[in-house]
C-alpha positions in Angstrom: 21.4 78.0 -17.2 24.6 78.4 -15.1 25.1 74.6 -15.2 24.9 74.7 -19.0 27.4 77.5 -19.3 29.8 75.8 -16.9 29.5 72.5 -18.8 30.2 74.3 -22.1 33.2 76.1 -20.6 34.5 72.8 -19.2 34.0 71.1 -22.6 35.9 73.9 -24.4 38.8 73.7 -21.8 39.0 69.9 -22.2 39.0 70.2 -26.0 41.8 72.8 -25.9 43.8 70.7 -23.5 43.4 67.6 -25.7 44.5 69.5 -28.8 47.6 71.0 -27.1 48.8 67.9 -25.2 50.8 65.4 -27.2 49.4 61.9 -27.6 51.1 59.5 -25.1 50.5 56.5 -27.2 50.2 56.2 -31.0 46.9 54.2 -30.7 45.2 56.7 -28.3 42.0 58.1 -29.7 41.5 61.8 -29.5 39.5 63.0 -26.6 36.3 64.7 -27.7 34.3 65.9 -24.7 30.5 65.7 -25.0 28.2 68.2 -23.4 25.1 66.5 -22.2 21.8 68.2 -22.8 19.8 69.7 -20.0 18.7 67.3 -17.3 15.4 65.7 -18.0 12.9 66.8 -15.4 11.1 63.7 -14.0 9.1 65.5 -11.2 5.9 67.3 -12.2 5.3 70.2 -9.9 5.0 73.9 -9.7 7.4 75.9 -7.5 4.5 77.8 -5.9 3.3 74.5 -4.5 6.4 74.0 -2.4 5.9 74.3 1.3 9.4 73.7 2.6 12.6 72.1 1.6 14.0 72.0 -1.9 12.0 73.8 -4.5 14.0 72.9 -7.6 12.4 69.8 -9.3 15.8 68.8 -10.7 17.2 68.5 -7.2 14.5 66.3 -5.6 15.2 62.9 -4.3 12.6 62.0 -1.8 9.7 64.5 -1.7 6.4 64.1 0.1 3.0 65.9 -0.2 0.2 67.1 2.0 -3.4 68.0 1.6 -2.9 71.7 2.2 -6.6 72.7 2.4 -7.3 70.1 5.1 -4.3 71.3 7.1 -5.4 74.9 6.8 -8.9 74.0 8.1 -7.3 72.1 11.0 -5.3 75.1 12.3 -6.7 77.0 15.3 -6.3 80.3 13.4 -8.6 79.2 10.6 -11.1 77.7 13.1 -11.1 81.1 14.8 -11.9 82.9 11.5 -14.8 80.5 10.9 -16.2 80.4 14.4 -15.9 84.2 15.0 -17.1 84.9 11.5 -14.0 87.1 10.8 -13.8 88.5 7.3 -10.8 86.7 5.7 -10.0 89.9 3.7 -9.9 92.1 6.9 -6.6 92.8 8.5 -7.3 90.4 11.3 -8.3 87.7 8.9 -5.2 88.2 6.8 -3.0 88.0 9.9 -4.7 84.9 11.2 -4.4 83.2 7.8 -0.7 84.1 7.7 -0.2 82.6 11.2 -1.9 79.4 10.0 0.4 79.2 7.0 3.5 79.8 9.2 2.3 77.1 11.6 1.8 74.6 8.8 5.2 75.3 7.3 7.0 75.0 10.6 5.3 71.7 11.5 5.8 70.3 8.0 9.5 71.2 8.2 9.8 69.4 11.5 8.2 66.2 10.0 10.2 66.6 6.8 13.6 66.7 8.5 12.7 64.0 11.1 11.6 61.5 8.3 14.4 62.3 5.8 12.2 63.9 3.1 13.9 66.4 0.8 10.8 68.7 0.5 7.0 69.0 1.1 4.6 69.9 -1.6 0.9 70.8 -2.0 0.9 68.9 -5.3 3.6 66.8 -7.0 3.8 63.7 -9.2 6.4 61.8 -11.1 6.5 60.9 -14.8 6.9 57.2 -14.0 3.8 57.3 -11.8 5.5 56.3 -8.5 3.5 57.1 -5.4 4.5 60.1 -3.3 4.2 59.7 0.5 1.5 61.8 2.1 2.3 63.3 5.5 -0.9 65.2 6.0 -1.9 63.1 9.1 1.5 63.5 10.7 1.4 67.3 10.3 -2.2 67.5 11.4 -1.3 65.6 14.6 1.3 68.3 15.3 -1.1 71.2 14.9 
């Protein structure tokens, strides 16, 4: 929205400047600025599926994805919940799950920055069908 307002303001300023400034050559065509429409979104994703990195689909350049459920199951915290039969809705279960989520995010961020990815997602695709790198195994090795 802010980009659209800025573009419209820039177009109005350019149009005003073109109308006020005298033509330098008799054959010069008048300048008519064009305001492009909104950027077409080529990445198909939901912001809530972002783990780390950029979360605006219009800003993505090199995203990657992970199998989040597999990563959760591989964390020591979730293994403790399963082995000790801790109720996931109890205060201890909620705290352990949050620690597991934090651990995954931290490890995914380390892998993301080391390999030059712009963001890590639970689920993401592209309109043209290109493949998205999966870093699940790299993150799992860090857990």
